[in-house]
DRENPA-790770 format. One line per 4 residues: for each residue x, y, z of C-alpha. Coordinates in nm, 3 decimals, padded with zeros to 5 digits. Example, Ala and Ser with C-alpha at 12.3 -4.5 7.8 and 13.67 -1.06 7.14 Angstrom:
BEGIN
01.230/-00.450/00.780; 01.367/-00.106/00.714 $
//
This chain:
BEGIN
-19.607/-05.816/09.025; -19.344/-05.984/08.814; -19.251/-05.717/08.547; -18.947/-05.896/08.407 $
-19.233/-06.049/08.157; -19.062/-06.329/07.892; -19.062/-06.234/07.578; -19.065/-06.478/07.265 $
-18.841/-06.492/07.084; -18.890/-06.498/06.737; -18.773/-06.824/06.544; -18.439/-06.709/06.310 $
-18.510/-06.758/05.938; -18.388/-06.984/05.631; -18.413/-06.791/05.324; -18.380/-07.043/05.009 $
-18.285/-06.927/04.660; -18.464/-07.111/04.378; -18.378/-06.981/04.013; -18.209/-07.045/03.747 $
-17.807/-06.897/03.652; -17.869/-06.531/03.645; -18.213/-06.512/03.764; -18.134/-06.251/04.028 $
-18.074/-06.495/04.309; -17.787/-06.305/04.473; -17.900/-06.013/04.374; -18.204/-06.046/04.586 $
-17.959/-06.252/04.892; -17.795/-05.975/04.888; -18.087/-05.782/04.959; -18.221/-06.012/05.186 $
-17.919/-06.019/05.363; -17.920/-05.683/05.464; -18.220/-05.758/05.733; -18.023/-05.723/06.119 $
-17.932/-06.049/06.279; -17.940/-06.230/05.847; -17.576/-06.306/05.718; -17.569/-06.484/05.407 $
-17.396/-06.762/05.302; -17.297/-06.806/04.932; -17.239/-07.141/04.783; -17.003/-06.927/04.478 $
-16.859/-06.784/04.737; -16.728/-07.095/04.941; -16.695/-07.284/04.609; -16.422/-06.972/04.492 $
-16.224/-07.009/04.790; -16.266/-07.366/04.838; -16.237/-07.602/04.508; -16.225/-07.341/04.306 $
-15.886/-07.449/04.045; -16.134/-07.793/04.086; -16.417/-07.687/03.885; -16.373/-07.747/03.509 $
-16.720/-07.938/03.419; -17.061/-07.951/03.564; -16.978/-08.332/03.725; -16.667/-08.119/03.914 $
-16.914/-07.856/04.021; -17.211/-08.080/04.136; -16.932/-08.318/04.299; -16.746/-07.987/04.430 $
-17.106/-07.850/04.595; -17.175/-08.180/04.737; -16.855/-08.147/04.929; -16.931/-07.781/05.113 $
-17.305/-07.909/05.116; -17.175/-08.175/05.406; -16.947/-07.913/05.531; -17.245/-07.659/05.590 $
-17.537/-07.870/05.712; -17.454/-07.869/06.079; -17.267/-07.529/06.024; -17.611/-07.409/05.903 $
-17.777/-07.575/06.171; -17.596/-07.379/06.481; -17.612/-07.028/06.267; -17.972/-07.115/06.284 $
-18.070/-07.278/06.689; -17.822/-06.937/06.751; -18.091/-06.678/06.645; -17.945/-06.606/06.288 $
-18.192/-06.611/05.963; -17.967/-06.682/05.771; -17.973/-06.658/05.411; -17.884/-06.992/05.188 $
-17.744/-06.854/04.825; -17.695/-07.235/04.775; -17.972/-07.349/04.462; -18.289/-07.499/04.532 $
-18.354/-07.587/04.172; -18.419/-07.938/04.223; -18.558/-08.135/04.493; -18.293/-08.330/04.572 $
-18.119/-08.001/04.706; -18.445/-07.909/04.849; -18.483/-08.207/05.044; -18.102/-08.097/05.218 $
-18.243/-07.802/05.260; -18.556/-07.939/05.407; -18.377/-08.138/05.609; -18.189/-07.825/05.801 $
-18.509/-07.653/05.860; -18.640/-07.981/05.982; -18.328/-07.985/06.233; -18.271/-07.612/06.332 $
-18.631/-07.584/06.393; -18.628/-07.273/06.209; -18.813/-07.095/05.966; -18.821/-07.138/05.538 $
-18.879/-06.899/05.254; -18.804/-07.061/04.890; -18.773/-06.723/04.709; -18.841/-06.834/04.314 $
-18.775/-06.572/04.080; -18.897/-06.687/03.771; -18.741/-06.578/03.493; -18.722/-06.721/03.126 $
-18.386/-06.921/02.975; -18.407/-06.582/02.736; -18.367/-06.307/02.997; -18.158/-06.548/03.226 $
-17.909/-06.569/02.910; -17.841/-06.217/02.819; -17.782/-06.171/03.208; -17.546/-06.446/03.186 $
-17.335/-06.329/02.941; -17.320/-05.976/03.063; -17.226/-06.139/03.401; -16.956/-06.326/03.211 $
-16.891/-06.048/03.021; -16.774/-05.816/03.375; -16.556/-06.031/03.555; -16.677/-05.990/03.799 $
-16.856/-06.296/03.852; -16.656/-06.626/04.065; -16.800/-06.869/03.790; -16.888/-06.811/03.430 $
-17.059/-07.019/03.255; -17.185/-07.101/02.889; -17.497/-07.072/02.668; -17.498/-07.508/02.665 $
-17.357/-07.541/03.019; -17.726/-07.320/03.107; -17.890/-07.564/02.865; -17.681/-07.847/03.117 $
-17.746/-07.702/03.432; -18.097/-07.607/03.312; -18.205/-07.957/03.254; -18.171/-08.037/03.603 $
-18.451/-07.766/03.744; -18.739/-07.801/03.887; -19.035/-07.562/04.052; -19.091/-07.548/04.338 $
-19.364/-07.808/04.505; -19.645/-07.669/04.727; -19.592/-08.001/04.855; -19.225/-08.026/04.929 $
-19.331/-07.815/05.267; -19.166/-07.452/05.183; -19.299/-07.114/05.248; -19.326/-06.993/04.853 $
-19.271/-06.642/04.751; -19.273/-06.625/04.369; -19.117/-06.290/04.134; -19.188/-06.269/03.799 $
//
């Protein structure tokens, strides 16, 4: 009798974060990233390390974030294929960003969980002002920049194919 029964491997999960600026995405990311076999990949950390001196406007952010996503996609697929779960602390705030993320999920065969933080603009702005005053975050944003970026925010839809968990 063979006692070496193969154990079915658990598919890793790509955790995604959707929420406006200062809604709590990075805080939730840290909690999710504490799980065994899970790593955090933070857009803000990578952008600050690679492009901090190049980001002076929303347009600069969009350009640098696009370059970062192009570089990161094969790396993220490799991490998931290696069996690690990944908390992708990149904003899943637009259909285009979520489509990019779905491409990673499709290519890797990973499970997914889109964590949607539904927080009011007033609370986000208050948190943003406090975060800016602390100076501990890699990037700060003004109320005007919050408004500009928030114009592009689109709630995730069920037909996009994600497993959505909503936080209010």
